[in-house]
N, C-alpha and C positions, 0 to 999 in steps of 0.2 A: 352333102348334108345327110345326116342320119334320118331314116324314116321315122315318122311319128305316128303312134297309135293311141287311141283313147278308150278308156274303160269306164262305163257307168252302169249302175243297176238298171236304169231305164233310159230310153232316148234313142232316136233314130240316128243311124250312121255310126254307132259305137259298138264295142264289144261289151257284152253283159257280164263276162267273167274274165278274170285275169288269166286263167289257164288258157282260154281261147285266144286272147291277145298274144300270149307268149308263144303259142303254137304257130301263129301266123307271122310273128315278127321276124324280120331278117336280122342278120348279124349287125350289131351296132345300133339297133332301133331304140327309141325312147318311148316307153309306155307311160302315159299319164293316166292316173287313176282318180276318178271323181270320188268325193266323200261318200262313205257308206261302209257297211259291214259285208265282207265277202267270206263265205264259208267254203273253203276249197284248199287243196294242198297243191302248191305251186312248185314246179321244178324248173330251175334255170340251168339250161345246158348250153347256152350260147351267151356271147357278150352282149347283154341287153341291159338297159337302164330302166328300172321300175321305180316310179316316183309318185308321191301324193301331189296331185295337181294344186290343191288348195292349201297346202302346207302341212307341217308336222302334226300328227295325231288325228288327221281328218279321215284317214283310211284305216280300217281295222280288218286284218286278214286273219281269220280263225281257221285252224287246221280242220280238214275234213275228217271223215271216219277212219282214214288210214294215213299214216305218215305225218311228218311235221307240217307246219304251216308253210315253211319255205325250205326247199332243198336246193343246194347250189352245187353244180358239177361243171360249171363253165370256167374257161380260162380267165375270164374277166367279168365285167359288168358292175352294176351299181344298184343298190336298194336304198331309197331315200325317203325318210319322213313317215314310214308306215308303223302301225301298231301290229305286232306279230304275236299271235296267241296260240299256244300249243294245247293239246288235250292229253289227259292221262299221264303216262310216264314218258311219252315221246318228247323230244326236244321241240321247241318252237321253231328253231332254225338249225339246219344240219348242213355243214359245209364239208364236202369230201374231196374237193379239188379246186384248183384255180385261185385267182386273186381278186375275188369280189370285194367291193367296198360296201359296207353297211353303215349308212350315215344318218344320224339323227333319228334313229328308230327306237321305239319302246317295245320291249320283249317281255312277255309275261306268260304264266300258265305252263311254262316249260322253258328251259334255258337255251343256250347256244352250244352246239357241239361241233368241234372242228377236228377232223381226222385226216388220215392219209398224208399227202404232201401239200395240202392246201396252204395258201399264204394270204388269207383274207385280212381286211382292215375293218375294225369296228371303231367308229368315231362318233363322239357326242351321243352315245346311246344310253338308255336306261333299262336295266334288267332287274325285275323284282317279282316276288311271289312265283318263283320259277320251279318249285319243287325241291328235289334233293340237291341239285347242282345248278348254280347260276351259269357258269361258263366252263365248259370242258374243252381242254386243248390237249389233243393226243396225237398218236402216230408220229410222223416226222414233220408235223406242221410248223409253220413259221408265222404265226398270226401277229398282227400289230393292233393293239387296243389303246385308244387315246380318249381322254376326257369322258370316260364312261363310268356310270355308277351302277353298282350291284347291291341289292338290298333285300331283306326279308326272305332269306333262303333257308329251307328246312335243315340242310346239312352244310355242304361246302360251298362257299361263294365262288371260288375259282379253283379248279383242279387241273394241274399241268402234269401230264403223264407220258410214259414211254420216252420217245426221243424228241418231243416237242421243244421248241426254242422260241417262245413268244417274246415280244417286246411290249411292255405295259407302261404307259405314261399317263400320269394324272388319272389313275383309276382309283375309285373309292369302293370299298367293300364294307358293308355294315349290317348289323342285325342278322347274324347267321346262327343256326342252331349248333353247327360244328365249327370246323376251321374256317377262318376267313379265306386264306389261300393255302392250298396244299400242293407241294411240288415233289413229285416222286418219280420212280423209274430212273431212266438216264436223262431226264429232262434238263434243259438249260433254260434260264429265263432271265430277262433284264427288266427290273422294275425301277421306275424313277418317278418321284413326286407322287407316290401312291399313298393311300390312307386305308388302314384296316382297323375297324373299331367294332366294339360291342359284339363279340363272338362268344359262343358257348363253349368252344374248345380253344386250343392254342390259336392265336390270331394268325400266325404263319407257321406252318409245319413243313419241314424238309426231311426227306428220308431216302432210302435206297441209295442210288448213285447220283442223285440230282445235284446240280451245282448252279443255283441262281446267284444273281448279283442284285442287291437292293441299294438304291441310292436316294437319299433325301426322302425317305418314306416315314410316315407317321403311323405307329402301331400302338394300340392301347384300348383301355376300357374293356378288357377281356375278362371273362369269368375264370379263365384258366391262365396258362402262361402266355407271354407275349410271342416269343419265337422259340420253337423246339426244333433242333437239328439232330438227327439220329441216323442209324444205319451206317452206310459208307458215304454219306453225303459229303461232297467236296473233297473226298480223299484222293481222287485221280488227279487233282490239281496241286496237291501238296508235295513238297520235296521229300525224297526218301530219307535223307539224313537229318540229323538234328541241327537246324540252322538258326538256333536261338541267337538273336542279336543281329541277323541280317534279313531284311525283308525280301522275299522272293519276287515281289512285284512292286510296281510303283505305289507308294503310299502305304505299303504294308498289307494290301489286300491279298488274300489267298483262300482257297477252298470256297465254301459258301461265304460270300462277302456282303457285309453291310457297311455302307459309308454314309455319314451324315444323317443317320436315321435317329428317330426319337421313339423310345419304347416307354410307355407310361401307363400307370393305373391298371395293373394286371392283378388278377386274383391269386396267381401263383408266380413262379419265377419269371423274371423279365426275359432272360435268354437262357436256354438250357441246351447244352451240347453233350451228347452221350453217344454210346456205341463206338464206332470207329470214325465218327464224323470229324471233319476238319473245317474250321470256320475262322473268320476274322471280323472284328468290329473296328472301324476307323472313324474318328470324329463323331461318334455316336453319343447319345445321352439316354440313360436308363434311370427312371425316377418314379416315385410314388408306387412302389411295388409292395404287395402284401405278403411276399415271401422273400427269397433271396434275389438279389439283383441279377447276377450272372453266375451260372453254374456249369461246370464241366466235370463229367464223370465218365465211367467206362474207360475206353482207350481213346477218348476224344482229344483233339488238339485244337487249341484256341489261341488267337492273338487279339489283344486289345491295344489299339494305338490311339492316344489322345481321346479316350472315351471317359465320360464322367458317369458314375453311378451314385445316385443320391436318394435319400429318404426311402429306405427299404425296411420292411418289418423284420426280415432275416438278415443274413450276412450280405455285404456288398458284393463280394466275390467268394465262391466256394468251389474248391477243386477236390475231387475224390477219385477213387478207383486208380487207374493208371494214366489219368489225364495229364497232358502237358499244356501248361498255360504260360504265355508270355504277355506281360503288360508293359507298354512303353508310354509314358506320359499319362495324362488324365488323373482322375481322382476317384476315391470311394469315400463318401461323406454321409453323415447322419444315418448310419446303419443301426437297425434295431437289434442286431446281434454282433458278431465280429465284423470288423471292417473287411478283413480277408481271412479265409479259413481254408486250410489244406489238411487232408486226411488220407488214409490208406497209403498208396505209394505214389501219389501224385507229385509231379514236378512243377513248381511255380516260380516264375521269375518276374520281379517288379523292378523297372528301371525308370528313374525320373518321375516317380509317381507319388501322390499324396493320399494318405489314409487318415481321415480326420473325423472326430466326433462319432465314435462308435459306442454302443451300449455295453458291449463286452470288450475283450481284448482287441487291440487294433489289428495285429497280424498273428494268427494262431497256426502253428505247425504241429500236427499230431500224427500218431501212428508211425508209419515209415516214410512219411512225405519228405520232400526236399524243397526248401523255400530259399530263394536267393533274392536279396533286396539290395539295390544299388542306387546311389544318388537320389534317395527318396526321403519323404518326410512322414512321420507318424505322430499324430497330435490329438489330444483331447479324448481320454477314455477313463471311465471309473475303475477299470481293471489295469491289465498290463499293456504296455506299448506293443512289444513283440514277445511271443512265448513259444518255446519249443518243449514238447512233452513226448513221452513214450520213446520211440526210436528216431524221431524226426531230426533232421539236420537243418539248422538255420544259418545261412551265410549272409552277413551284412557288410556292406562297404559304403563308406561316406554317406551315412544315413543319419538324419536328425530325429530324435525322439523327444517330445516335449509335452508337458502337462498330462501326466498319467498318475492316477491315484494309488496304484500299487507299484509294481516294478516297471522301470523303463524297458528293460530286457530281462526276461526270466527264462531260465532253463530248469526244467523239472523232469529229469530223466532223459531228455534229448541231448543234442549236441549243438555247439555254437562256434562259429568263426566270425568275429566282429572286428573290422578294421576301419579306422578313421571315422568312427561314429561319435555323435554328440548327444548326450542325454541330459536334459534339464527338467526341473520342476516335476520330479517324481517323489513317491514316498521312499522307495529303494531304487537306486540307480540301476544296478545290475545284480540279479540274484541267480546264483549257480548252485544247483543240487543235482548231481548226475554222476554216473559211473564212467562217463566219457571224460575227455580232457579238453574242455572248451578253451578257446583262445580269445583274448581281448587285447588288441594291438592298436596303439596310437589312437586311443579313444579318450573322451573327456566326460566326466560326470560332475554336474554342478547343481546347486540350489535344490537339493533333495531334503525333505523333512526328516528322513530316517537315515539309514546306512547308505553310503555311496556304493560300495561293492560288497555283497554278502556272499561269501563262499561257504556253501553248506557242508554239513558233516560228511566226512569221507570223500569229499570232492577234490579232484586233482585238476587245478586250473592253471593256465599260463596267462599272466597279465604283464604286458610289455609296453613301456613308453606311454603310460596312461596317466591322466591327470584327474584327481578327485578334489573338488573344492566346494566349500559352502554347504556342508551337510548338517542336518539337525541332530545327528547322532554320530556314530563312529564313521571314519572315512572308509576303511576296509575292515571287514569282520571275517576272520578265518575260524570256522566253527570246529567242533570236536572231530579229531581224527583226519582233518583235511591236510592235503599235501600240496598246497599251492606254491607257485613260483611267481614272484613279483620282481621285475627287472626294470630299472631306469624309470620308475614311476614317481609321481609327486602327490602328496596329500596335504592340503592346506585349508585353513579356516574352517575347522569342524567344531561343532558344539559338544561333541563327545571326544573320545580318544581317536587319535589318528589311525593306528593299526592295532586291532585286537586279535590275540591268538588264544583260542580256548584249549581246554584240556585235551591232550592226545594229539593235537595238531603239530605238524612239523613243516612249516613253510620254509622256502628258501627265498630270501629277500636281498636284492643286490642293487646298489646304486640308487636307492630310493630316498627322496626328500620328504620329511614330515615337519610342518611348521604351522604355527597359529592355531593350536588345538586348545579347546577349553579344558580338556582333561589331559591324560597322558599322551605323549607322542607315540609310545609303544607300550602296550599292556600285554604281558605274557602271563596267562592264568596258571593256577596250580596244575602241575603235572603236564605242562606244555613244553615244547622244545622248539627247534628250528635254527636256521643259520641266517644271520643278519650281517651283511658285509658291505662296507663302503657306503653306509647310509648317513644322512645328515638330518639331525633332529634339533629343533630350536623353537623358542617362543611358545612353550607349553604352559597350561594353567596348573596342572599337577606335575609331579616329577616326570622328567622326560622319558624315563624307562622304569617300568614296574615289573618285577619278576616275582611270581607267586611261589608258594610252597611246593617243593619237589620239582619245580620247573628247571630244565637244564638247557637253556638256549646258548648258542655261540654268537657273541658280538665281536666282529673283527673289523678293524680299520674304520670304525664309525666315528662321527664327530657330533658332540653335543655342545650347544652354545646358546648364549643369549636367553637364558631361562633361569628360574629361581633355583631349581634342584635337579641334579642330573640323574640320580639312581635311587630307587627304593626297593629293598629286598624284603620279602616276607620270610618268616622263620622257616628254615629248611630249604630255601632257594639255593640252587646250585648252578648259577650261570658260569660260562667260560668267556672271559673278556680279554681280547688281545689287541694290542696296538691301536687303542682308541685315543681320541683327543677331546679335551674339555676346555672351552673358552668362555669367559664372561658368564660364569654360573655362580650364584650367590651362595648356595649350599652344595658342596660336592662331597659325596661319599664314595666316589669311584676309587677302587683300590689303586695304589701307586703302581703296582706291577702290571695293571691293565693299560697304563698310559704309555705314550711314546710314539704314537702313530704320526705319520707325516700329515701336515694340514691338507684338508680337502678344499678344492676350489669352491667358493661360495656360490651356490646355484641360484640364479634368478634373483639376486639381491636379497636372499633370505636373511643374511646377517644384519641388514639394515632395519629389520622389523623391531619395533619397540618391545621390550620385555612386558609380558602381561602383568598389569597391576594386581597387587594382592595375591601373588603366587603362593600356592600352598604346598607344604610338604606333608608327608604321611600317606594315609590310605588313598587309593585312587580307583577309578572305575572305568569300565570300557565304553560307556556311553551308548548303549544299544537303544533302539527305538522304545519309547515309553508308552506302550499301549498303541491302539490303532483306532482310527475313526471308521465307522461303518458307512459313512456317507448319508446319514439321515438328515442332511441339511434341508431347511425349509426355504424354498425359493419364493414362497408367498405365504401370507397368513392363512392358516387352515382353520376352518370352523370345527367346533367340537363334534358336531353331528357327522361331518365327513370322516373324522378319525374313528368315531365309535361305529359308524357303518362299516368301515374297513375291518375293524375288530370283529364285528358280528358276522362278517362274511367268512371268517376263518372256519375251517372244518373242525368239528368237535369242540373241546375246551369249554364246555358249558359252565362248569363251576367257576372257571377263571373269568369268563365273561361276566358272570353274575357278581363276582367279587369286585371286578373293576368298575362295574356299574354302580355298586354300592359306594365305593370309594369316591367316584366322581360326584355322586349326590352329596356326600359329606363335605367334599372340598368346595362344592358350589355353596353349600350352607355356610361354611367357614368364611367364604368371601363375602357373602351377603351380610352376615353378622358383623364382620369386621368393618364393612362400609357403613353399617348402621351404628357403629360405636359400641357394639356389645362384645362381651367376652366370647372368644372362640372356643368351641369344644376341643378336646384333645385330638391331635392329628399326627400320625406318624406316616410320612410318605415313603420311608425306606422299607423295602420288601425283601422277603425270602421267596425265591422261586424253587420249589422242590418237585423234582420229577426226573424220570429216566431220559436218556438221550433221545433226541428227535421228537420231543413232545411240544415244540414250539416256544420254548422259553425265550430264546433270543428274539424271535419275531414279536412276541408280546411285549418284550422290553422296549423294542423300537417304538411300537405303537403307544406304550405308556408314556414314553418321553414326549411324544407329540401331543398326547392328551393333556399333560401338564402345561405344555406351551400354549395350547389352545385355551386352557383355563386361565392363562396369565400368571401361573405359579412358577414358571421357569422362563428365563429371558430368551433362550435359544432353542431348547428342546432337542439338542443333538444327543447322540449316544456314543460313548467311548467304551470300547470293550477292553478288558484287561484280564490277565490271569497271573499265576504265580511268577512266571518268568519276567513279566513286565513290572512287577511290584517289588520283588525280593532281590536284594543285591547278593554279591558273591563274597563279600568280606565285610568286616566291621566298619560301620559308618557309611556304607553305601546304600542301605535299604531305605532309610528315611528320605533322603533326597529323591531317590527313584520313585517311591510311592507318592511323594508330594508333587512331583512333575506330572504324573499321570492324573492325579486328583485335580490339579489346576486346569488341565485340558478339559476336564468335565464340567467346570464351573458354568452355570447357566443351563446345564443339561443333566444327563443321567450317566452315572458310572456303573457299568455292568461287569461284575466279576464272576466269570464262569468257573466252575469247579473250585469254589472259594475254600472248601475244606482242605485243598492242597496247600494253603498257606500254613497250616499246622498239621503236617502228616502224623497219623496215629503212631504213638510209641516214640516220637522224637521230641523230647522236652526242650532241648537246647537247639533252637532253629531260628534263623533270621526272620522267618515268617511271622513270629510273634511281634517282632518290631514293626513289621508292616501293619499288623492289626492295630497295634497301639497308636501308630501314626494316623491310620484311617479314623479311629475313634475320635482323636483330637481334632482332626480336620473337619469331620462331620459336625462337631460341636461349634467350631469356629465359623463354619459356612453353612449353618443349618438351613438358611433360606435360599441358598444359591445352588444347591446341588441335591440330587437324589441318588442314593446308592441301592443297587439291587445285587444281591448275592444269590448264586444259583448252583444247583448240583443235585446229587442223589438225595432222596428224602432222609434216609438214616444218617448219612454223613453230614447233612446240613444241621440236623438236631445237635450233633456233637460239636459242630463248628460254632453255633450261636452260644452254646454253653461254655465255651473256652474263656471268654472275656466278659465280665459283668457289663462293660460298656456296650458290647454287641447285643447282649440280651435286652438291654433297656432301649436300644434304638431299633432293633428289628423285632417288632412285636406282632407283625402280621405275616403269615405264610400263605402263599397261593400254591395249591396243589395241582400239578399238571399230570392228569391221569393218562395212562397208556391209551392209544387209539384202539377201538374195537374193529372187527373185520369190516363192518359196513363203512366206517369212517376211512379206513385205509383204502377201500375200494373207491371212495369218493375222491381221495387224494390222487389216486392213479387216473381217475376220470378227468380231474382238473388238469393234470399235466398232459394228458392226451389231447384235450381241447386246445391247450396252449400251443401244442406242436402240430395241430391239424391232423389228428388221428381220430377215428371213430370207434366206439366200443358198443357193439350190438348187445342186446339184452342177454344172450347166452354167454357172452364174454363177461358181462358184469356179474352174472350168477356164478360163473366159474371163479372169478376173483374172490367173491365172498367165501366160497368153499376153500379156495387156496389159502386165504389169510386165516381161516378157521383152523386149518391143519398145520399152519406154520409154527415151528417150535420157537417159543419166546424165551431164549436163553440170553446170556450176556452179550451175544452178538446182535440181538434184535434191536433195531434202531428206530422203531415207530415210523414217523413220517419219512425219515431217511431211507428206511427199508422200502416203503412204498415207492419212493422215487427210483430206487435201484431196481425194483421189480418192473417198473414202467420202462426203464432203459433196457433191461434184459428182454422185455417183450418186443421192443422196437428192433433189437438185434436179431431175434429169432424170426420176426416178421420179414426183415430184410433178407435173411437166408432163404426164407420160403418164396418170397415174391421174385427174387432175382432169377429163379429157375423158370419162371413163366415166360413164354415166348413173347406174348403181347399183353402185358398186364393192363387192366383197365384202371380208371381212376379209383373205382371202388376197391380194387385189389391193393392199390397203393396206400389207401388211408384206413383200411379196416383191420383191426387187431382181433384175431380169433382166439377161442379158448386154447387152441394148439400152440399159440405163441407164448403161453405162460411157461416159465421155467419149471423144472421138476422140483417138488418140495423135498428138502433134505430130510432123510430118515435117520433118526437117532440110532 
């Protein structure tokens, strides 16, 4: 049996000090300590048990004048139930060797330091108010920490350094001034069921060559990021080659690994991987983040498997630099910016993933990034489903895109390969504007309110075996100068024309079926061309084929059937028609010499479709989108005070605010007099907005529509934007229906016509725009109580516009002048955007901005608020170039914009 010794401050037959008892105790002895406070520095160099006789917390061991309260150098031993208190900057407990067990102790006034090759066990302990570091694990130690709480630490809760490899289970770290846990050097660590909360810096920070594994941990309520992984952390465990698609370890873990962890409520990014770090998240959840959910930058490599990111103020996932990111399973939902964002030369792969309900575009690929999406779903965005810009390449396979308010897929300068994709419920299904040659193969586009596939000016696109159905405008629109190829496609049930070819375009269309169109099957505009071979056109509302003046298309081997009229030619049209076939057409003007082709097989039962009733011959239109909604839908009834407060918060525009306030009072009086049975004073709600670009005209128009709805003067209060292109047709008889369609969409709200003077270009007396104006005047009279029209543009041009038509002058009797912003207001706009993006502008930067805008040349390129936004963007770019050169940038460096970040003022 082990020898027993007793320590008491007083009393016969006992030791009065712990040091004395330890000095006399043989190997394996048990020292029982009576309640009391002992001020001494104890060194355990043998296998001895040191225990509080009356239970936990009854014995307080305070460090003496030199050294920790307890120093352990023994191969074993146990310390149980003591309160251990350090002094000054010394640790309360120092373990340099051995496998001591520290059980049920409270440690304060200095933390625990483990060094050398020690393998201690800390169990059921509490560490608090420990100074700079709560628990330091260094050297080549192998500590085990269980059921232990660490709190109220000035800097770092747990620091794992050098070659330490601790195991931490059910450890909680909270209320730290710096990181909750930092793992650095070549350390390894295994954390399970741990909690890290309420930290001043990143809750968990991993750097150098460290490689921890975190399982089922809870990380959150940090003022900064949740998890930051940088340096070469985890890199030594990563495969050297690009193994995208194959997990190098069970469950997808590699590098710095997080499995089953929850990261929530962080002030900055949920997880940030940078440097050359390598990390993986498996079955994790990232939520309620006040910045981006997951970020990978630098040359970092990151894998996410079955991980969900939700409710982020920034993007759900952002990849930049040269980062490589692979996502398998999981979802990104309710993102305050993009669902997924890629920039620089990052490579990003999404497999079997959902991106839903984002405030911006669902998946955005910019700069020279490469984004691959396979077997995934993108749904619910007020912008684009997926977008490729700059030099980015977007590769899509078997992906569904649903419920997007702009394009399902948009390419604006980037490149695209889309195979087996399904796009539904978008404004435009696929929009292509690029110098590359995007590919759309075996895709379907359906239930779009606008154009199905919009091939932009000068774009060369290849569309193969793709189906377009149920569009609100044209099925496929080939714009000026485009050289698209369409092969084995089908276009059905469109409210506009099936296939539109604009001036200068020369598409090659082969084996394509067009049926069930409200307008033409094929519309070839003036001066257009192209080759149309082996196509089938039927059941069209307008003539199946319309060829404009000076247009020279080739139609070969095509079949036109089951429609009212087969061909309409404008004066000067010069089509070449060879071996075509016409069946069951009421009015045929197809030249006899163009007929004689062999019958084509009826595709998909198209011949069984009923002929559209009331089919019309004569002029025809391409059926482009008639205006666009800005998304100012009201999801709840707004009070007038709310909307006016929002107007008042706008920078500048003082005269506009005063004018709106005056009109509101008049409208309130009109309503009161009407309700009292009195005659109402004269009231014109239609307005002219006169001002230079970027002065807030569209913003105020949106607010004015909501003011009218709040006053009960409009039923919906939505805003429809329009311009000349959406109102004016391309041939006689096309303008009035087009203008009427836009106007009817605005009923119950506001129709905002920007650059309205373009409806009647100066010096052009015979222009279809005058027909649009005449139609508008009549519609405004017929629906005087159901709609408000605002026309906007440059001040001088708007005066000319209103004077063109007496009906305009009588209806637009009030003009709101939008003055240019002065230097101080432009500076406030920059400050507003800085705050929105978490940047800070010191006083000297604000003063520099004032001087900058004062020196700025205000020529035709000056864009007022737009210029201020561009200057802010340039400042962030220059800031990034400056800060990226810093070795260890501080948080202040990362958020502060200096006067040097201002771009150079252009000199005339």
